[in-house]
N, C-alpha and C positions, 0 to 999 in steps of 0.2 A: 421886509426882509425874506420872510418864506415864501418861495413860489407854491401856488396851489398845486395839489397831488396831480389834477387832469393836466395842468400845463407843463410838467416836467417832462423831461426825455424819458422814455420807458426803461432804457437800460441803467440810467442813474438812479431812478425811482426804485427799480428792484436791487440795485446793488446797495444803496444808502438808505434803505427802508429804515425809518426811525424805531420800529420796534425791535427789528435785527439789530440794529447799531446799539440801541439801548441795552439790549440782552448781553452783548458783547461787552459793554463798559459796566453793567451790573455785576456780570460774572468777575470781572477783574475786582472790582470795589469790594464784592462780597468775599474773596480771598483775602484781600488786603485786610479788610477789617478782622476777619477770623485770625488772622497770623499776627497781627500787631495790636489786637485790642484798642486800636485807634480808628477813627474815621477817615475814609479815603480823601486826600487832598483834592479839591476841585481841579487845580493846575495839572495834576497826574491824568484826568479824564481825557485831555487832550492829547495825551500820548498814545492813548490805547489804540483807537481805529488805525492810526498811520502806521504802527507796528504791526498788530495783529491781522488787518485786512490786506496788508500788502503782501501778496503771496510769496515773493523771494525771501522777504524778512521773517515772516512765518515759518516757512519751510527750513531756514537756517537756524530757527531758535532750538536750543538744545531741549533733549527730553526730560531733563530736570532741572532744579535750580542750584545744583552743585556748582556749577560755572558762576562766578560773578557776574553781575549785569555789565559791570564797566568793563570787564575782560571780555566778555562776549562782544560787546558794542565795537572794541579795539581790534578785534579778531575778525570782524565783519565790517570794516571801516567802509568799504565799497557800498553798502546797503544804506549807509548814512550820510554821503556827500551832499545829497540833496534833502535830507530829511526836514530841515527847516520848512523849505518849500511845500514838501509833501503835508507837513503838520499845518501850515495855514491854509491849504486847500480843502482840508478836512474840518476846519473850525465850524463851519456851518451845519455840517452834518453831525458834529458831537453837540451841539448846543441844541440841535433840533431832538437828538436823541435823549439828552438829558432832561428836555422839556416833556417829553412823551413818558419818561419814567416817572417824572414827578407829578405829571397829571394822572397817571394811572397808581400812584401811591406804591411803586417799586422801590423807592429811594426817598431818603429825607435828606435835606440840605439845610445846615445850620447857619448860624449867623458869622461862624468863622470859616465859611467856604469849605466845609466838610460834608463830605457824603456818607451816609449809612444806608447800606444795601439791605433789603429785606431778606431774611433769612429763608427765602424759598429755593427749592434746588432748580439748579440750572436744567432745563430741559433738553435732553438729548434724544435723538431720533435713531432708532435701530434699523435703518433701511440703506441698502447700498447706495441710494441718490444722495444721502445726506452725509456722507463720509467728510466732505470738505466742511460743512457746517459744524459737524462734531468736533474737527480738529479746530477749527477757528474757536470755539467755544473752551477747547481743552487748553490752548495757547493763551488764551484771555486770562483763564484761572491762573495759569503758570505765571503771566506777567504780574498778576496781583500778588502772588507769592514773592516774585522777584522784587518788586518795588517796595515790598513790606521790610526788605532787609538792607534798603537803600532809601530811607526816608527824607533824606536832605532834597527839597525839590529843587532848590536853586543849582546844586551841584549835578543834578540829573540835566537839567534844562541847558547848562553850561556845557557840560561834557558832550550833550548831543547838537551843540552849536545853535541852540534856539536863543534869540534875545528879543526883548521887548519891543 
């Protein structure tokens, strides 16, 4: 299933590094856990990377969660016409990131397929070269807050046109 690290295309390996992708997912789950006092649904993990790592989508995310998630998606429908395809293409990277997080005890996964993120602070780097990195983590945290107010997994998947 997983391609060996040395056999990967260097660009893909750098962009979808499991440690980085894992931190993006963990940041989202941590905020969700904090704002709901519930564990992050495993199914939500597969939405994180296609939303937060997609530059156009990330850049059009609002600054706060005052705008409802469903309203924002409707207002930015052009970003989501190919979202199911984008999501499917990211499944392997999401699974790899989740495996990395589990291996390094950064998350726990229970028998109900729910994720509890460890309470470690998300590491931000205060250097000019890391502005995009910091922005990605900030938007990941925001997505966690957003998803915490719309916890119905089926509704979100349906709204984003994702089918089994």
